[in-house]
C-alpha positions in Angstrom: -164.8 96.6 142.0 -162.3 98.3 144.1 -160.7 95.2 145.3 -158.1 94.7 142.1 -156.7 98.1 143.3 -156.3 96.7 146.8 -154.7 93.8 145.4 -152.1 95.7 143.6 -151.7 98.0 146.8 -150.9 94.6 148.8 -148.7 93.5 146.1 -146.6 96.7 146.2 -146.3 96.4 149.9 -144.8 92.7 149.4 -142.6 94.0 146.8 -141.2 96.5 149.3 -140.7 93.8 152.0 -139.0 91.5 149.7 -137.2 93.7 147.2 -133.9 92.1 146.4 -135.4 88.7 145.6 -138.6 90.3 143.6 -136.6 92.6 141.6 -134.0 90.0 140.7 -136.9 87.6 139.3 -138.4 90.8 137.5 -134.9 91.6 136.0 -134.9 87.9 134.7 -138.3 88.4 133.1 -137.2 91.4 131.4 -134.0 89.8 130.0 -135.7 87.1 128.7 -138.2 89.5 127.2 -135.5 91.9 125.6 -133.9 88.6 124.4 -137.2 87.7 122.4 -137.0 91.2 121.0 -133.5 90.7 119.6 -134.4 87.8 118.0 -137.5 89.2 116.4 -135.5 90.6 113.5 -134.6 87.1 112.4 -138.2 85.3 113.3 -140.6 88.0 113.5 -143.6 85.7 113.6 -142.2 83.7 116.4 -141.2 86.7 118.3 -144.9 88.1 118.0 -146.4 84.9 119.4 -143.8 84.7 122.0 -144.4 88.3 123.3 -148.1 88.3 123.0 -148.3 84.6 124.7 -146.6 86.0 127.7 -149.7 86.6 129.3 -150.9 82.9 128.8 -147.9 81.4 130.6 -147.4 84.5 133.2 -149.3 82.7 136.0 -147.0 79.8 136.0 -143.8 81.9 135.6 -144.7 83.8 138.6 -144.9 81.0 141.1 -141.7 82.6 142.8 -143.4 85.6 143.8 -146.5 83.6 145.3 -144.1 81.8 147.3 -142.4 85.1 148.7 -145.8 86.3 149.6 -146.8 83.3 151.1 -143.4 83.3 153.1 -143.7 87.1 154.2 -147.3 86.6 155.4 -146.3 83.4 157.4 -143.1 85.2 159.0 -141.0 82.5 157.2 -137.6 83.3 156.1 -137.4 85.0 152.7 -135.1 85.1 149.9 -134.8 83.8 146.1 -133.5 80.7 146.7 -135.8 79.6 149.7 -138.9 80.7 147.4 -137.9 78.3 144.7 -136.8 75.4 147.0 -140.0 75.8 148.8 -141.9 75.0 145.7 -140.5 71.5 145.7 -143.6 70.4 148.0 -146.1 71.1 145.1 -143.9 70.4 141.9 -146.1 67.7 140.6 -149.5 69.7 140.2 -147.5 72.7 139.2 -145.7 70.6 136.2 -149.3 69.5 135.4 -150.5 72.9 135.2 -147.5 73.8 133.2 -148.5 71.2 130.7 -151.9 72.9 130.6 -150.6 76.4 129.8 -148.4 74.9 127.2 -151.1 73.6 125.4 -152.9 77.1 125.4 -149.5 78.7 124.3 -149.0 75.9 121.5 -152.6 76.7 120.1 -152.0 80.5 120.3 -148.5 80.3 118.6 -149.9 78.1 115.7 -152.9 80.3 115.3 -150.7 83.4 115.0 -148.3 81.9 112.5 -151.5 80.6 110.5 -153.3 83.9 110.4 -150.0 85.9 109.5 -149.1 83.3 106.7 -152.7 83.3 105.2 -153.6 87.0 105.3 -150.1 88.6 105.0 -148.0 86.1 103.2 -144.6 86.2 103.9 -144.0 87.9 107.5 -140.2 87.7 106.7 -140.4 90.8 104.5 -140.5 93.1 108.0 -138.5 92.8 111.1 -140.3 92.7 114.4 -141.3 96.3 114.6 -142.0 96.6 111.1 -144.3 94.0 111.3 -146.2 95.4 114.1 -146.5 98.5 112.1 -147.7 97.0 109.0 -150.3 94.9 110.7 -151.7 97.6 113.3 -151.1 101.0 111.8 -151.0 100.6 108.0 -154.7 100.6 106.5 -153.9 97.6 104.5 -154.7 94.8 106.8 -157.7 95.5 108.8 -159.1 91.7 108.6 -155.7 90.4 109.9 -155.5 92.8 112.9 -159.2 92.1 113.7 -158.8 88.2 113.4 -155.8 88.3 115.5 -157.2 90.3 118.3 -160.4 88.4 118.2 -158.6 84.8 118.3 -156.3 86.0 120.8 -159.0 87.5 123.0 -160.8 84.1 123.1 -157.7 82.1 123.8 -156.7 84.6 126.6 -160.3 84.7 128.1 -160.2 80.8 128.3 -156.8 80.7 129.9 -157.6 83.4 132.3 -160.7 81.6 133.5 -158.9 78.3 134.3 -155.7 79.9 135.4 -156.1 83.3 137.3 -155.5 81.9 140.7 -154.7 78.0 140.0 -150.9 78.5 140.7 -151.6 80.4 144.0 -153.8 77.6 145.0 -151.4 75.0 144.4 -148.4 77.0 145.9 -150.5 77.4 149.3 -152.6 74.4 149.4 -151.3 71.7 147.1 -153.6 68.9 146.0 -155.0 68.0 142.7 -154.7 70.4 139.6 -158.3 69.7 138.9 -159.4 71.2 142.2 -157.3 74.3 141.7 -158.6 74.9 138.2 -162.3 74.5 139.7 -161.4 77.1 142.3 -160.3 79.7 139.5 -163.3 79.0 137.2 -165.7 79.7 140.4 -163.7 82.8 141.6 -164.2 84.1 137.9 -167.8 83.3 137.5 -169.0 84.7 140.9 -167.1 88.0 140.4 -167.2 88.5 136.7 -166.9 92.4 136.7 -164.3 92.7 139.2 -162.3 90.0 137.4 -162.6 91.7 134.0 -161.3 95.0 135.6 -158.3 92.8 137.1 -157.6 91.4 133.6 -157.7 94.5 132.2 -155.3 95.9 134.9 -153.1 93.0 134.2 -153.0 93.6 130.2 -152.5 97.4 130.6 -149.5 97.1 133.1 -147.9 94.5 130.9 -148.2 96.5 128.0 -146.6 99.5 129.6 -143.5 96.9 130.4 -143.6 96.1 126.6 -143.4 100.0 125.7 -140.6 100.6 128.0 -138.5 98.0 125.8 -138.9 95.4 128.8 -137.3 97.7 131.4 -140.7 98.2 133.0 -141.1 94.7 133.6 -138.6 94.5 136.3 -141.0 96.4 138.6 -144.3 95.3 136.9 -143.9 91.5 136.9 -143.3 91.4 140.5 -146.0 93.9 141.3 -148.6 91.5 139.4 -147.2 88.4 140.8 -147.5 89.5 144.4 -151.0 91.1 143.7 -152.2 87.7 142.4 -151.3 86.1 145.5 -153.6 88.7 147.3 -156.4 88.2 144.8 -156.1 84.5 145.7 -156.3 85.1 149.4 -159.2 87.5 148.9 -161.3 85.1 146.7 -160.9 82.0 148.0 -162.1 81.4 151.4 
């Protein structure tokens, strides 16, 4: 159960070894998240699905951090450009993995819009922050909040099962997507409680990033990306 905290410590060490590239990637994530917030006033339902769906597609978006950690461990040259160009060797399975995560995200986005439309009516009556307050802080929509959280939890759990270390496996070893997904499922099924703790830490840290109006993501995303690499190295022999 202590291993997830060790992954975070090692991830912090990688971030300190590659600060320029890591924080540059983190700033890009934060900028995208802030842009979604700005668009939220015009399209609150879409913004809500986009931000909450960040956890579903995050493992693929963080491939640059896995490559930075791999290069750092192998004493290879490390910078942002090299990390991205180094991913060319495994772009095909990564592309297939992107399609898989896109399917999860599409289901989540459609489900979010459907739940809001069915139980709330027109979500366009509120801006993004107002919509969140109406759903979670007002006493008028307990069924809506419960349905959204439960449905999102099921989709997130399935996505976590098939993707928690899939991208690091592909970055490190290449091979078939099916084999990487199988490794992820095996890692979770054989280490259920540590992986539950790991998923909780991921959610908590990302929520902290959201609570700081995305500024915290500049550090949190690189930390989690590098830590996920060490989770893979710990879990897969």
